C-alpha positions in Angstrom: 65.4 11.8 48.3 67.2 9.0 50.2 68.1 8.3 53.8 70.3 5.8 55.7 69.1 4.5 59.0 71.9 3.3 61.4 70.7 1.5 64.5 69.5 -1.8 65.8 68.2 -2.8 62.4 68.8 -6.6 63.2 66.6 -6.3 66.3 63.2 -7.8 65.8 61.4 -4.8 67.2 63.4 -1.5 67.3 60.9 1.4 67.7 63.5 3.9 66.3 64.0 1.8 63.2 60.3 1.0 62.6 59.0 4.5 63.0 61.9 6.2 61.0 61.7 3.6 58.3 58.0 3.9 57.8 57.8 7.7 58.5 60.6 8.3 55.8 58.9 6.1 53.2 55.5 7.8 53.8 57.3 11.0 53.1 58.7 9.7 49.7 62.2 9.1 51.1 63.9 5.9 50.1 65.7 4.1 52.9 68.6 1.9 53.5 68.9 0.1 56.9 72.4 -0.6 58.4 72.8 -2.5 61.7 75.3 -0.5 63.8 76.3 -3.2 66.2 77.1 -6.0 63.7 78.3 -4.1 60.7 82.1 -3.0 60.5 82.5 0.7 60.1 84.3 0.3 56.9 81.4 -1.6 55.4 78.9 1.1 56.8 81.1 3.8 55.1 81.3 1.8 51.8 77.5 1.3 51.7 76.8 5.0 52.6 79.2 6.3 49.9 77.6 4.0 47.3 74.0 4.9 48.3 74.7 8.7 48.4 71.8 9.5 50.8 70.5 13.0 51.6 70.1 12.2 55.3 71.7 9.7 57.8 69.7 9.1 60.9 71.8 7.5 63.6 70.8 5.7 66.9 73.2 4.4 69.5 75.8 7.0 68.1 77.5 7.5 71.4 77.4 4.0 72.9 81.1 4.0 73.6 81.1 0.2 74.2 80.4 -0.2 70.5 82.7 2.4 69.1 84.9 5.1 70.8 83.3 8.5 70.5 86.3 10.0 68.7 86.2 7.2 66.2 82.5 8.0 65.5 83.1 11.7 65.2 85.9 11.2 62.7 83.9 8.6 60.8 80.9 10.9 60.1 83.2 13.9 59.4 85.0 11.8 56.8 81.7 10.9 55.1 80.6 14.5 55.2 83.8 15.4 53.5 83.1 13.0 50.7 79.4 13.5 50.0 76.7 16.2 50.6 74.7 14.6 53.4 73.0 15.8 56.6 73.8 13.5 59.5 71.3 13.5 62.3 71.9 12.1 65.9 68.8 10.8 67.7 68.3 10.0 71.4 64.8 9.6 72.8 66.0 8.0 76.1 65.0 9.2 79.5 68.0 11.4 80.0 68.9 14.9 81.0 72.4 14.7 79.3 73.6 12.6 76.4 76.2 9.9 76.7 78.6 12.3 75.0 78.5 16.0 75.7 80.8 17.8 73.4 81.1 19.7 70.1 79.6 17.9 67.2 80.2 20.4 64.5 81.7 18.9 61.3 80.4 15.4 62.2 76.7 16.0 62.8 74.3 18.6 61.4 71.4 18.3 64.0 70.2 16.2 66.9 66.6 15.1 67.9 66.2 14.4 71.5 63.3 13.2 73.7 63.4 15.4 76.8 63.3 19.2 77.4 66.4 19.1 79.7 68.4 17.5 76.9 67.4 20.2 74.5 68.8 22.9 76.8 71.9 20.9 78.0 72.9 19.5 74.6 72.4 22.8 72.7 75.0 24.4 74.9 77.6 21.9 74.1 76.8 20.2 70.8 77.1 23.6 68.9 74.5 22.4 66.3 70.8 22.6 66.2 69.0 20.4 68.8 65.3 19.8 68.5 62.7 18.2 70.9 61.3 15.1 69.2 59.4 12.5 71.4 58.6 9.1 70.1 55.8 8.6 67.5 53.2 6.0 66.6 53.4 3.8 63.6 51.0 5.1 61.0 47.7 3.2 60.5 44.6 4.1 58.5 42.4 2.0 60.7 42.5 -0.1 63.9 43.7 -3.7 63.9 41.5 -6.8 63.8 40.1 -8.3 66.9 41.7 -11.6 68.0 40.2 -14.0 70.5 43.6 -15.3 71.3 44.7 -11.8 72.4 41.4 -10.9 74.2 42.9 -11.0 77.7 40.3 -10.2 80.4 42.9 -8.9 82.9 45.4 -6.0 82.5 48.5 -6.8 80.6 52.1 -5.4 80.9 54.5 -5.8 78.0 58.2 -5.2 78.9 60.9 -6.3 81.2 59.5 -6.0 84.8 62.9 -6.6 86.4 64.7 -3.8 84.4 65.4 -0.4 86.0 65.3 -1.9 89.5 67.9 0.7 90.7 68.9 4.2 89.6 65.6 5.8 89.5 63.6 7.7 92.1 60.5 5.5 91.2 61.0 1.8 91.4 58.9 0.3 88.7 60.0 -3.3 89.4 59.0 -3.1 93.1 55.7 -1.4 92.1 54.9 -4.3 89.7 55.6 -6.8 92.3 53.3 -5.1 94.8 50.7 -4.8 92.1 50.7 -8.5 91.5 50.2 -9.2 95.1 46.8 -7.4 95.1 45.4 -8.0 91.5 45.9 -10.3 88.6 47.9 -9.0 85.7 49.5 -10.8 82.7 53.2 -10.0 81.8 54.6 -10.6 78.4 58.4 -10.0 78.5 60.1 -8.3 75.6 62.9 -10.1 73.7 61.5 -13.4 74.5 59.3 -16.1 73.0 56.2 -14.5 74.5 57.0 -11.0 73.1 53.7 -9.5 71.7 55.1 -6.3 70.3 54.8 -7.4 66.7 51.0 -8.1 67.3 50.4 -4.6 68.7 47.5 -3.5 66.4 45.4 -6.7 67.2 46.5 -6.8 70.9 45.4 -3.2 71.4 41.8 -3.7 70.1 41.4 -7.2 71.7 42.8 -6.9 75.2 40.7 -5.3 77.9 43.4 -3.1 79.3 47.1 -2.4 78.8 49.2 -1.0 81.7 51.6 1.9 80.9 54.4 1.4 83.4 57.9 2.9 82.7 60.6 5.0 84.3 61.7 8.6 83.8 58.5 10.2 84.8 60.3 13.1 86.5 62.2 14.2 83.4 60.2 17.0 81.7 59.0 16.1 78.3 60.0 12.4 78.4 57.5 9.8 77.2 58.4 6.2 76.5 57.0 4.4 73.5 53.9 3.0 75.2 51.6 6.0 74.8 52.3 6.1 71.0 52.6 2.3 70.4 49.2 1.5 72.2 47.1 4.6 72.2 48.1 4.9 68.6 46.5 1.5 67.8 43.4 2.1 69.9 44.2 0.4 73.2 42.5 1.2 76.5 45.3 2.1 78.9 45.8 2.7 82.6 49.0 4.5 82.5 51.3 6.5 84.8 51.3 10.1 83.6 54.6 11.6 82.5 55.6 15.1 83.5 54.5 17.5 80.8 52.6 14.7 79.0 49.3 16.7 79.0 50.5 19.1 76.3 51.0 16.1 74.0 48.5 13.5 75.0 45.3 14.7 76.8 44.2 12.8 79.9 40.9 11.8 78.3 42.7 9.4 75.9 43.6 7.0 78.8 43.2 6.6 82.5 46.1 8.2 84.3 47.6 7.7 87.8 50.4 9.6 89.2 52.7 7.7 91.5 54.1 4.3 92.2 53.7 4.7 95.9 50.2 3.0 96.1 49.4 0.0 93.8 45.9 0.1 95.3 45.2 3.2 93.2 45.7 1.2 90.1 43.5 -1.7 91.3 40.8 0.8 92.1 41.0 2.2 88.6 40.8 -1.3 87.1 37.9 -2.3 89.3 36.0 0.9 88.1 36.6 0.3 84.5 36.8 -3.4 83.9 33.1 -3.9 83.2 32.6 -0.6 81.4 32.4 0.1 77.7 35.8 1.6 76.6 35.0 2.0 72.9 34.7 5.8 72.9 38.0 6.3 74.7 39.8 3.8 72.4 38.5 5.5 69.2 39.4 8.9 70.5 42.9 7.8 71.4 43.4 6.2 68.1 42.2 9.2 66.0 44.1 11.7 68.1 47.5 10.0 68.2 47.3 9.1 64.5 46.5 12.7 63.6 49.1 14.4 65.9 51.8 11.8 66.5 52.1 9.4 63.6 55.6 8.7 62.4 54.5 10.1 59.0 53.7 13.5 60.6 56.7 13.3 63.1 59.2 12.6 60.2 57.6 15.2 58.0 58.3 17.8 60.7 61.8 16.6 61.1 62.6 16.8 57.4 61.2 20.3 57.3 63.5 21.4 60.2 66.5 19.7 58.5 65.7 21.6 55.3 66.0 24.9 57.3 69.6 24.1 58.3 
């Protein structure tokens, strides 16, 4: 079996690419990566037709600033007319509707989305099977190695704190600023020289605490990558709880808080836990997420669903 992954494959750390690539390989599916932004469509088409995959997993499919929607629909329709392949659209963003809401029949065979509202809304208009599939963890047999260089004694946040300043009911950027005014945290910005995402396994076991701060908490079923990325490598986390998260990740795997209204609540949680032994929580989180939410298992479930179509 073979699959093509089309997305930000030239990006140093695309969670879509990393988890799909590893998950497919661990399910005995060979993969070919194609960068969607930098590769001309005619080259993508040539490579796909030569490779003759059984599946194509696409990310960024409906970003119209890259390619017009109609061009992409015709592009995949033409490929499906040439070879026997199942084309899969993926979108795990914090959304209730996709960037394109229209009939996908003939161009795509299925869609995997990351929120429950998207399942309902997209199913009505895509006219193809739409499945709920949240992010997953990379698959590890054991936790990473301790590193004294990553043994931060204060909570750390990895991400872009200034992002999502507007457009959401909860203002993460403002919350982080208020939190910094009452307690010490370290911030490591993504897509910068201080980006630590490639060191996640060691960071998770070495740092005292990782903060789970994101947006989209009010969208049922949405969870960003952090619960899977960090709990799946044995981190101790203080994390804002997503709506509906309890059915996927129990509260006893991390320390939850529920609102960005009061940063003092996070400080109180940190003050309570900072001198306590968190090993049991870390071990429980690692084992649970690896068993239930590894990319090996997530992709196995996805392949099974695709085989039923």
